[in-house]
Structure formats: C-alpha cells, structure tokens
Biopython code that builds the backbone (N, CA, C, O; Angstrom):
import numpy as np
from Bio.PDB.StructureBuilder import StructureBuilder

atoms = [
    (1, "MET", "N", (30.528, 16.309, 28.150)),
    (1, "MET", "CA", (31.016, 16.391, 26.789)),
    (1, "MET", "C", (30.694, 15.122, 26.008)),
    (1, "MET", "O", (30.411, 15.178, 24.811)),
    (2, "GLU", "N", (30.736, 13.981, 26.686)),
    (2, "GLU", "CA", (30.465, 12.712, 26.011)),
    (2, "GLU", "C", (29.027, 12.660, 25.507)),
    (2, "GLU", "O", (28.757, 12.097, 24.447)),
    (3, "MET", "N", (28.102, 13.249, 26.267)),
    (3, "MET", "CA", (26.695, 13.271, 25.874)),
    (3, "MET", "C", (26.517, 14.070, 24.582)),
    (3, "MET", "O", (25.738, 13.678, 23.713)),
    (4, "MET", "N", (27.224, 15.173, 24.454)),
    (4, "MET", "CA", (27.132, 16.020, 23.259)),
    (4, "MET", "C", (27.652, 15.273, 22.027)),
    (4, "MET", "O", (27.086, 15.406, 20.942)),
    (5, "GLU", "N", (28.711, 14.499, 22.182)),
    (5, "GLU", "CA", (29.262, 13.722, 21.072)),
    (5, "GLU", "C", (28.271, 12.650, 20.616)),
    (5, "GLU", "O", (28.118, 12.413, 19.418)),
    (6, "GLN", "N", (27.603, 12.007, 21.566)),
    (6, "GLN", "CA", (26.619, 10.983, 21.223)),
    (6, "GLN", "C", (25.427, 11.585, 20.490)),
    (6, "GLN", "O", (24.948, 11.019, 19.507)),
    (7, "MET", "N", (24.949, 12.725, 20.963)),
    (7, "MET", "CA", (23.813, 13.387, 20.316)),
    (7, "MET", "C", (24.186, 13.855, 18.914)),
    (7, "MET", "O", (23.364, 13.789, 18.000)),
    (8, "THR", "N", (25.396, 14.319, 18.740)),
    (8, "THR", "CA", (25.866, 14.739, 17.418)),
    (8, "THR", "C", (25.946, 13.541, 16.482)),
    (8, "THR", "O", (25.571, 13.640, 15.313)),
    (9, "ALA", "N", (26.429, 12.417, 16.983)),
    (9, "ALA", "CA", (26.522, 11.212, 16.158)),
    (9, "ALA", "C", (25.130, 10.718, 15.743)),
    (9, "ALA", "O", (24.931, 10.326, 14.594)),
    (10, "VAL", "N", (24.181, 10.736, 16.664)),
    (10, "VAL", "CA", (22.804, 10.321, 16.343)),
    (10, "VAL", "C", (22.207, 11.264, 15.308)),
    (10, "VAL", "O", (21.584, 10.803, 14.351)),
    (11, "ALA", "N", (22.383, 12.573, 15.474)),
    (11, "ALA", "CA", (21.851, 13.548, 14.519)),
    (11, "ALA", "C", (22.477, 13.349, 13.146)),
    (11, "ALA", "O", (21.794, 13.465, 12.129)),
    (12, "LEU", "N", (23.768, 13.052, 13.113)),
    (12, "LEU", "CA", (24.461, 12.822, 11.844)),
    (12, "LEU", "C", (23.914, 11.578, 11.144)),
    (12, "LEU", "O", (23.701, 11.593, 9.931)),
    (13, "VAL", "N", (23.689, 10.515, 11.890)),
    (13, "VAL", "CA", (23.143, 9.280, 11.304)),
    (13, "VAL", "C", (21.736, 9.521, 10.776)),
    (13, "VAL", "O", (21.417, 9.076, 9.673)),
    (14, "LEU", "N", (20.884, 10.214, 11.533)),
    (14, "LEU", "CA", (19.523, 10.502, 11.083)),
    (14, "LEU", "C", (19.525, 11.379, 9.835)),
    (14, "LEU", "O", (18.729, 11.164, 8.921)),
    (15, "ALA", "N", (20.410, 12.359, 9.795)),
    (15, "ALA", "CA", (20.521, 13.213, 8.611)),
    (15, "ALA", "C", (20.970, 12.403, 7.403)),
    (15, "ALA", "O", (20.465, 12.598, 6.298)),
    (16, "LEU", "N", (21.912, 11.499, 7.609)),
    (16, "LEU", "CA", (22.387, 10.644, 6.523)),
    (16, "LEU", "C", (21.276, 9.731, 6.012)),
    (16, "LEU", "O", (21.157, 9.516, 4.806)),
    (17, "LEU", "N", (20.459, 9.193, 6.922)),
    (17, "LEU", "CA", (19.313, 8.372, 6.512)),
    (17, "LEU", "C", (18.294, 9.194, 5.721)),
    (17, "LEU", "O", (17.747, 8.724, 4.722)),
    (18, "GLY", "N", (18.046, 10.414, 6.173)),
    (18, "GLY", "CA", (17.111, 11.285, 5.458)),
    (18, "GLY", "C", (17.583, 11.619, 4.052)),
    (18, "GLY", "O", (16.797, 11.583, 3.106)),
    (19, "VAL", "N", (18.848, 11.940, 3.914)),
    (19, "VAL", "CA", (19.417, 12.248, 2.593)),
    (19, "VAL", "C", (19.369, 11.018, 1.695)),
    (19, "VAL", "O", (19.078, 11.133, 0.504)),
    (20, "THR", "N", (19.652, 9.843, 2.254)),
    (20, "THR", "CA", (19.603, 8.610, 1.470)),
    (20, "THR", "C", (18.187, 8.315, 0.994)),
    (20, "THR", "O", (17.991, 7.934, -0.160)),
    (21, "LEU", "N", (17.202, 8.487, 1.864)),
    (21, "LEU", "CA", (15.804, 8.267, 1.473)),
    (21, "LEU", "C", (15.382, 9.257, 0.396)),
    (21, "LEU", "O", (14.715, 8.876, -0.566)),
    (22, "TRP", "N", (15.761, 10.515, 0.546)),
    (22, "TRP", "CA", (15.439, 11.517, -0.461)),
    (22, "TRP", "C", (16.041, 11.133, -1.809)),
    (22, "TRP", "O", (15.363, 11.221, -2.833)),
    (23, "TRP", "N", (17.298, 10.711, -1.824)),
    (23, "TRP", "CA", (17.974, 10.323, -3.055)),
    (23, "TRP", "C", (17.299, 9.109, -3.693)),
    (23, "TRP", "O", (17.108, 9.076, -4.908)),
    (24, "LEU", "N", (16.931, 8.093, -2.867)),
    (24, "LEU", "CA", (16.270, 6.902, -3.396)),
    (24, "LEU", "C", (14.901, 7.236, -3.982)),
    (24, "LEU", "O", (14.521, 6.676, -5.010)),
    (25, "ARG", "N", (14.164, 8.128, -3.353)),
    (25, "ARG", "CA", (12.862, 8.522, -3.892)),
    (25, "ARG", "C", (13.009, 9.263, -5.217)),
    (25, "ARG", "O", (12.214, 9.057, -6.135)),
    (26, "ARG", "N", (14.011, 10.114, -5.320)),
    (26, "ARG", "CA", (14.242, 10.830, -6.583)),
    (26, "ARG", "C", (14.579, 9.864, -7.707)),
    (26, "ARG", "O", (14.204, 10.091, -8.857)),
    (27, "ARG", "N", (15.282, 8.790, -7.381)),
    (27, "ARG", "CA", (15.656, 7.785, -8.378)),
    (27, "ARG", "C", (14.540, 6.786, -8.650)),
    (27, "ARG", "O", (14.631, 5.997, -9.590)),
    (28, "GLY", "N", (13.479, 6.812, -7.829)),
    (28, "GLY", "CA", (12.355, 5.908, -8.039)),
    (28, "GLY", "C", (12.510, 4.550, -7.385)),
    (28, "GLY", "O", (11.759, 3.627, -7.702)),
    (29, "PHE", "N", (13.466, 4.406, -6.479)),
    (29, "PHE", "CA", (13.697, 3.127, -5.815)),
    (29, "PHE", "C", (12.919, 2.979, -4.519)),
    (29, "PHE", "O", (12.763, 1.863, -4.024)),
    (30, "ALA", "N", (12.433, 4.066, -3.964)),
    (30, "ALA", "CA", (11.700, 4.001, -2.702)),
    (30, "ALA", "C", (10.446, 4.847, -2.816)),
    (30, "ALA", "O", (10.458, 5.923, -3.415)),
    (31, "GLY", "N", (9.375, 4.353, -2.240)),
    (31, "GLY", "CA", (8.124, 5.101, -2.261)),
    (31, "GLY", "C", (7.011, 4.253, -1.692)),
    (31, "GLY", "O", (7.210, 3.089, -1.346)),
    (32, "LEU", "N", (5.838, 4.850, -1.600)),
    (32, "LEU", "CA", (4.696, 4.161, -1.036)),
    (32, "LEU", "C", (3.710, 3.758, -2.119)),
    (32, "LEU", "O", (2.551, 3.478, -1.816)),
    (33, "ALA", "N", (4.133, 3.723, -3.352)),
    (33, "ALA", "CA", (3.239, 3.386, -4.459)),
    (33, "ALA", "C", (2.902, 1.904, -4.448)),
    (33, "ALA", "O", (3.679, 1.076, -3.973)),
    (34, "VAL", "N", (1.726, 1.585, -4.984)),
    (34, "VAL", "CA", (1.311, 0.193, -5.141)),
    (34, "VAL", "C", (2.176, -0.431, -6.230)),
    (34, "VAL", "O", (2.498, 0.214, -7.227)),
    (35, "ALA", "N", (2.545, -1.688, -6.028)),
    (35, "ALA", "CA", (3.346, -2.378, -7.045)),
    (35, "ALA", "C", (2.615, -2.334, -8.377)),
    (35, "ALA", "O", (1.414, -2.596, -8.430)),
    (36, "ARG", "N", (3.314, -2.008, -9.443)),
    (36, "ARG", "CA", (2.686, -1.832, -10.741)),
    (36, "ARG", "C", (3.247, -2.807, -11.769)),
    (36, "ARG", "O", (4.440, -3.109, -11.796)),
    (37, "ALA", "N", (2.353, -3.278, -12.597)),
    (37, "ALA", "CA", (2.756, -4.096, -13.736)),
    (37, "ALA", "C", (3.097, -3.135, -14.874)),
    (37, "ALA", "O", (2.976, -1.921, -14.712)),
    (38, "LYS", "N", (3.515, -3.656, -16.003)),
    (38, "LYS", "CA", (3.889, -2.792, -17.114)),
    (38, "LYS", "C", (2.705, -1.981, -17.618)),
    (38, "LYS", "O", (2.888, -0.846, -18.058)),
    (39, "GLY", "N", (1.487, -2.535, -17.567)),
    (39, "GLY", "CA", (0.320, -1.854, -18.099)),
    (39, "GLY", "C", (-0.396, -0.976, -17.094)),
    (39, "GLY", "O", (-1.372, -0.328, -17.472)),
    (40, "GLY", "N", (0.014, -0.912, -15.862)),
    (40, "GLY", "CA", (-0.673, -0.092, -14.863)),
    (40, "GLY", "C", (-0.722, -0.813, -13.529)),
    (40, "GLY", "O", (0.040, -1.750, -13.292)),
    (41, "PRO", "N", (-1.626, -0.370, -12.653)),
    (41, "PRO", "CA", (-1.680, -0.974, -11.322)),
    (41, "PRO", "C", (-2.132, -2.424, -11.362)),
    (41, "PRO", "O", (-3.007, -2.786, -12.147)),
    (42, "ARG", "N", (-1.539, -3.246, -10.521)),
    (42, "ARG", "CA", (-1.923, -4.658, -10.438)),
    (42, "ARG", "C", (-3.163, -4.832, -9.593)),
    (42, "ARG", "O", (-3.891, -5.810, -9.767)),
    (43, "MET", "N", (-3.425, -3.911, -8.683)),
    (43, "MET", "CA", (-4.560, -4.035, -7.773)),
    (43, "MET", "C", (-5.337, -2.723, -7.777)),
    (43, "MET", "O", (-4.755, -1.642, -7.681)),
    (44, "GLU", "N", (-6.669, -2.834, -7.889)),
    (44, "GLU", "CA", (-7.487, -1.633, -7.823)),
    (44, "GLU", "C", (-8.800, -1.942, -7.128)),
    (44, "GLU", "O", (-9.347, -3.036, -7.265)),
    (45, "CYS", "N", (-9.297, -0.971, -6.384)),
    (45, "CYS", "CA", (-10.572, -1.102, -5.683)),
    (45, "CYS", "C", (-11.664, -0.634, -6.640)),
    (45, "CYS", "O", (-11.711, 0.538, -7.013)),
    (46, "LEU", "N", (-12.545, -1.557, -7.035)),
    (46, "LEU", "CA", (-13.609, -1.225, -7.975)),
    (46, "LEU", "C", (-14.802, -0.585, -7.279)),
    (46, "LEU", "O", (-15.353, 0.404, -7.762)),
    (47, "GLU", "N", (-15.198, -1.152, -6.144)),
    (47, "GLU", "CA", (-16.337, -0.608, -5.398)),
    (47, "GLU", "C", (-16.133, -0.814, -3.908)),
    (47, "GLU", "O", (-15.418, -1.716, -3.471)),
    (48, "ARG", "N", (-16.786, 0.054, -3.140)),
    (48, "ARG", "CA", (-16.749, -0.037, -1.674)),
    (48, "ARG", "C", (-18.159, 0.228, -1.173)),
    (48, "ARG", "O", (-18.760, 1.246, -1.516)),
    (49, "LEU", "N", (-18.694, -0.682, -0.362)),
    (49, "LEU", "CA", (-20.047, -0.549, 0.171)),
    (49, "LEU", "C", (-19.988, -0.605, 1.695)),
    (49, "LEU", "O", (-19.796, -1.681, 2.261)),
    (50, "PRO", "N", (-20.151, 0.545, 2.376)),
    (50, "PRO", "CA", (-20.156, 0.528, 3.837)),
    (50, "PRO", "C", (-21.439, -0.133, 4.357)),
    (50, "PRO", "O", (-22.542, 0.210, 3.931)),
    (51, "LEU", "N", (-21.278, -1.075, 5.272)),
    (51, "LEU", "CA", (-22.422, -1.759, 5.869)),
    (51, "LEU", "C", (-22.749, -1.192, 7.250)),
    (51, "LEU", "O", (-23.863, -1.359, 7.746)),
    (52, "GLY", "N", (-21.812, -0.546, 7.843)),
    (52, "GLY", "CA", (-21.963, 0.042, 9.170)),
    (52, "GLY", "C", (-20.717, 0.850, 9.458)),
    (52, "GLY", "O", (-19.874, 1.023, 8.578)),
    (53, "PRO", "N", (-20.587, 1.350, 10.685)),
    (53, "PRO", "CA", (-19.427, 2.177, 10.996)),
    (53, "PRO", "C", (-18.085, 1.447, 10.879)),
    (53, "PRO", "O", (-17.063, 2.083, 10.621)),
    (54, "GLN", "N", (-18.074, 0.120, 11.065)),
    (54, "GLN", "CA", (-16.804, -0.601, 11.033)),
    (54, "GLN", "C", (-16.821, -1.808, 10.094)),
    (54, "GLN", "O", (-15.885, -2.608, 10.105)),
    (55, "HIS", "N", (-17.861, -1.949, 9.290)),
    (55, "HIS", "CA", (-17.971, -3.095, 8.386)),
    (55, "HIS", "C", (-18.162, -2.613, 6.950)),
    (55, "HIS", "O", (-18.970, -1.722, 6.689)),
    (56, "THR", "N", (-17.412, -3.206, 6.023)),
    (56, "THR", "CA", (-17.432, -2.771, 4.631)),
    (56, "THR", "C", (-17.296, -3.969, 3.707)),
    (56, "THR", "O", (-16.582, -4.924, 4.013)),
    (57, "LEU", "N", (-17.991, -3.912, 2.568)),
    (57, "LEU", "CA", (-17.771, -4.870, 1.480)),
    (57, "LEU", "C", (-16.930, -4.173, 0.428)),
    (57, "LEU", "O", (-17.179, -3.016, 0.090)),
    (58, "LEU", "N", (-15.932, -4.878, -0.090)),
    (58, "LEU", "CA", (-15.033, -4.320, -1.098)),
    (58, "LEU", "C", (-14.986, -5.238, -2.310)),
    (58, "LEU", "O", (-14.907, -6.458, -2.168)),
    (59, "LEU", "N", (-15.033, -4.657, -3.489)),
    (59, "LEU", "CA", (-14.812, -5.392, -4.722)),
    (59, "LEU", "C", (-13.468, -4.933, -5.259)),
    (59, "LEU", "O", (-13.313, -3.778, -5.657)),
    (60, "VAL", "N", (-12.501, -5.835, -5.270)),
    (60, "VAL", "CA", (-11.118, -5.513, -5.615)),
    (60, "VAL", "C", (-10.705, -6.339, -6.821)),
    (60, "VAL", "O", (-10.993, -7.534, -6.888)),
    (61, "ARG", "N", (-10.030, -5.705, -7.776)),
    (61, "ARG", "CA", (-9.500, -6.420, -8.939)),
    (61, "ARG", "C", (-7.997, -6.599, -8.775)),
    (61, "ARG", "O", (-7.260, -5.638, -8.555)),
    (62, "MET", "N", (-7.557, -7.851, -8.887)),
    (62, "MET", "CA", (-6.122, -8.175, -8.866)),
    (62, "MET", "C", (-5.834, -8.976, -10.121)),
    (62, "MET", "O", (-6.150, -10.163, -10.203)),
    (63, "GLY", "N", (-5.226, -8.310, -11.102)),
    (63, "GLY", "CA", (-4.928, -8.990, -12.361)),
    (63, "GLY", "C", (-6.207, -9.348, -13.096)),
    (63, "GLY", "O", (-6.988, -8.467, -13.455)),
    (64, "ASP", "N", (-6.426, -10.639, -13.323)),
    (64, "ASP", "CA", (-7.602, -11.114, -14.042)),
    (64, "ASP", "C", (-8.673, -11.660, -13.122)),
    (64, "ASP", "O", (-9.574, -12.360, -13.583)),
    (65, "VAL", "N", (-8.603, -11.364, -11.843)),
    (65, "VAL", "CA", (-9.551, -11.894, -10.872)),
    (65, "VAL", "C", (-10.163, -10.741, -10.076)),
    (65, "VAL", "O", (-9.462, -9.824, -9.648)),
    (66, "ASP", "N", (-11.489, -10.805, -9.886)),
    (66, "ASP", "CA", (-12.178, -9.871, -9.011)),
    (66, "ASP", "C", (-12.447, -10.576, -7.686)),
    (66, "ASP", "O", (-12.894, -11.723, -7.664)),
    (67, "LEU", "N", (-12.172, -9.882, -6.578)),
    (67, "LEU", "CA", (-12.338, -10.457, -5.250)),
    (67, "LEU", "C", (-13.385, -9.667, -4.478)),
    (67, "LEU", "O", (-13.326, -8.438, -4.437)),
    (68, "LEU", "N", (-14.347, -10.360, -3.863)),
    (68, "LEU", "CA", (-15.305, -9.734, -2.972)),
    (68, "LEU", "C", (-14.814, -9.980, -1.552)),
    (68, "LEU", "O", (-14.725, -11.125, -1.108)),
    (69, "LEU", "N", (-14.494, -8.893, -0.835)),
    (69, "LEU", "CA", (-13.915, -8.981, 0.497)),
    (69, "LEU", "C", (-14.822, -8.315, 1.515)),
    (69, "LEU", "O", (-15.501, -7.335, 1.210)),
    (70, "ALA", "N", (-14.831, -8.850, 2.717)),
    (70, "ALA", "CA", (-15.531, -8.234, 3.842)),
    (70, "ALA", "C", (-14.485, -7.731, 4.819)),
    (70, "ALA", "O", (-13.581, -8.469, 5.212)),
    (71, "SER", "N", (-14.613, -6.473, 5.206)),
    (71, "SER", "CA", (-13.668, -5.864, 6.129)),
    (71, "SER", "C", (-14.387, -5.516, 7.429)),
    (71, "SER", "O", (-15.473, -4.936, 7.412)),
    (72, "SER", "N", (-13.772, -5.876, 8.555)),
    (72, "SER", "CA", (-14.331, -5.592, 9.875)),
    (72, "SER", "C", (-13.174, -5.364, 10.844)),
    (72, "SER", "O", (-12.016, -5.546, 10.467)),
    (73, "PRO", "N", (-13.460, -4.974, 12.072)),
    (73, "PRO", "CA", (-12.375, -4.797, 13.041)),
    (73, "PRO", "C", (-11.605, -6.095, 13.298)),
    (73, "PRO", "O", (-10.444, -6.052, 13.704)),
    (74, "ALA", "N", (-12.230, -7.232, 13.067)),
    (74, "ALA", "CA", (-11.555, -8.512, 13.281)),
    (74, "ALA", "C", (-10.588, -8.853, 12.150)),
    (74, "ALA", "O", (-9.730, -9.720, 12.313)),
    (75, "GLY", "N", (-10.717, -8.181, 11.006)),
    (75, "GLY", "CA", (-9.826, -8.450, 9.886)),
    (75, "GLY", "C", (-10.569, -8.415, 8.567)),
    (75, "GLY", "O", (-11.654, -7.844, 8.456)),
    (76, "CYS", "N", (-9.966, -9.035, 7.580)),
    (76, "CYS", "CA", (-10.501, -9.056, 6.222)),
    (76, "CYS", "C", (-10.770, -10.508, 5.840)),
    (76, "CYS", "O", (-9.963, -11.388, 6.139)),
    (77, "THR", "N", (-11.919, -10.766, 5.170)),
    (77, "THR", "CA", (-12.297, -12.123, 4.800)),
    (77, "THR", "C", (-12.652, -12.160, 3.330)),
    (77, "THR", "O", (-13.375, -11.294, 2.837)),
    (78, "LEU", "N", (-12.142, -13.167, 2.624)),
    (78, "LEU", "CA", (-12.491, -13.381, 1.224)),
    (78, "LEU", "C", (-13.848, -14.060, 1.164)),
    (78, "LEU", "O", (-14.024, -15.151, 1.707)),
    (79, "ILE", "N", (-14.809, -13.422, 0.505)),
    (79, "ILE", "CA", (-16.149, -13.988, 0.383)),
    (79, "ILE", "C", (-16.286, -14.750, -0.923)),
    (79, "ILE", "O", (-16.802, -15.868, -0.943)),
    (80, "GLU", "N", (-15.826, -14.149, -2.013)),
    (80, "GLU", "CA", (-15.990, -14.775, -3.330)),
    (80, "GLU", "C", (-14.835, -14.375, -4.235)),
    (80, "GLU", "O", (-14.353, -13.243, -4.188)),
    (81, "LYS", "N", (-14.400, -15.319, -5.056)),
    (81, "LYS", "CA", (-13.357, -15.081, -6.048)),
    (81, "LYS", "C", (-14.016, -15.238, -7.411)),
    (81, "LYS", "O", (-14.486, -16.324, -7.752)),
    (82, "LEU", "N", (-14.053, -14.167, -8.189)),
    (82, "LEU", "CA", (-14.762, -14.160, -9.465)),
    (82, "LEU", "C", (-13.783, -13.959, -10.621)),
    (82, "LEU", "O", (-12.943, -13.061, -10.559)),
    (83, "PRO", "N", (-13.873, -14.777, -11.676)),
    (83, "PRO", "CA", (-13.039, -14.505, -12.835)),
    (83, "PRO", "C", (-13.476, -13.197, -13.492)),
    (83, "PRO", "O", (-14.659, -12.854, -13.472)),
    (84, "ARG", "N", (-12.548, -12.486, -14.058)),
    (84, "ARG", "CA", (-12.856, -11.201, -14.695)),
    (84, "ARG", "C", (-13.760, -11.431, -15.897)),
    (84, "ARG", "O", (-13.481, -12.273, -16.751)),
    (85, "ARG", "N", (-14.850, -10.667, -15.949)),
    (85, "ARG", "CA", (-15.796, -10.798, -17.057)),
    (85, "ARG", "C", (-15.284, -10.078, -18.287)),
    (85, "ARG", "O", (-14.633, -9.039, -18.177)),
    (86, "GLU", "N", (-15.574, -10.626, -19.466)),
    (86, "GLU", "CA", (-15.214, -9.972, -20.726)),
    (86, "GLU", "C", (-16.021, -8.690, -20.858)),
    (86, "GLU", "O", (-17.197, -8.649, -20.497)),
    (87, "GLY", "N", (-15.397, -7.659, -21.370)),
    (87, "GLY", "CA", (-16.090, -6.396, -21.578)),
    (87, "GLY", "C", (-16.012, -5.461, -20.387)),
    (87, "GLY", "O", (-16.417, -4.303, -20.495)),
    (88, "SER", "N", (-15.509, -5.922, -19.260)),
    (88, "SER", "CA", (-15.368, -5.034, -18.111)),
    (88, "SER", "C", (-13.985, -4.414, -18.136)),
    (88, "SER", "O", (-12.981, -5.124, -18.203)),
    (89, "ARG", "N", (-13.930, -3.122, -18.085)),
    (89, "ARG", "CA", (-12.711, -2.313, -18.113)),
    (89, "ARG", "C", (-11.592, -3.004, -18.765)),
    (89, "ARG", "O", (-10.498, -2.449, -18.865)),
]
sb = StructureBuilder()
sb.init_structure("model")
sb.init_model(0)
sb.init_chain("A")
sb.init_seg("    ")
for serial, (resi, resn, name, xyz) in enumerate(atoms, 1):
    if name == "N":
        sb.init_residue(resn, " ", resi, " ")
    sb.init_atom(name, np.array(xyz, "f"), 0.0, 1.0, " ", f" {name:<3s}", serial, name[0])
structure = sb.get_structure()
C-alpha cells in the first residue's frame, strides 16, 4: 500500500508541474523562443556554409555586430567580428 501512495504522490507532483508549465506558456513567461529586443530578434543567422559533414561557417548578427563563426565537433570558434555595414537589412 505504501508503494501505491508514493506513486500517486509522484504522479500528482508531475501533473502539477505540467499544469504550471502550461499556464506559464499561455501567459508568455515560459518558452523556447530566442530572447527578443523591442524591435525583433536580437540574434539571427544570416548565412550558413557547410564545409563538410561536421564543419560549418556561420555568419550571425547580434545587435549591431556581425560574427563569423566556425562550428565543428570540437566546438564553436569566433573567426571575425565585423561592425554592421550601413545599408544592410
């Protein structure tokens, strides 16, 4: 009987967590969205160039700076930091 009470308590806690997450998402407090500034997304991927099956070059815009990144199984490396050019998006 004690095992049944424990399983019921665990199920009740999980259900309560699920309902809380659902409520927070409806209110806009929880989600997987990228952090956004007032004018739109703060970070966007401008271009992606695959170099091989596990290596990629990425051009990413964060605010007023464009970043050239190299991605590999070992991690991500900043190659160049470029100021945003006038006339680009």
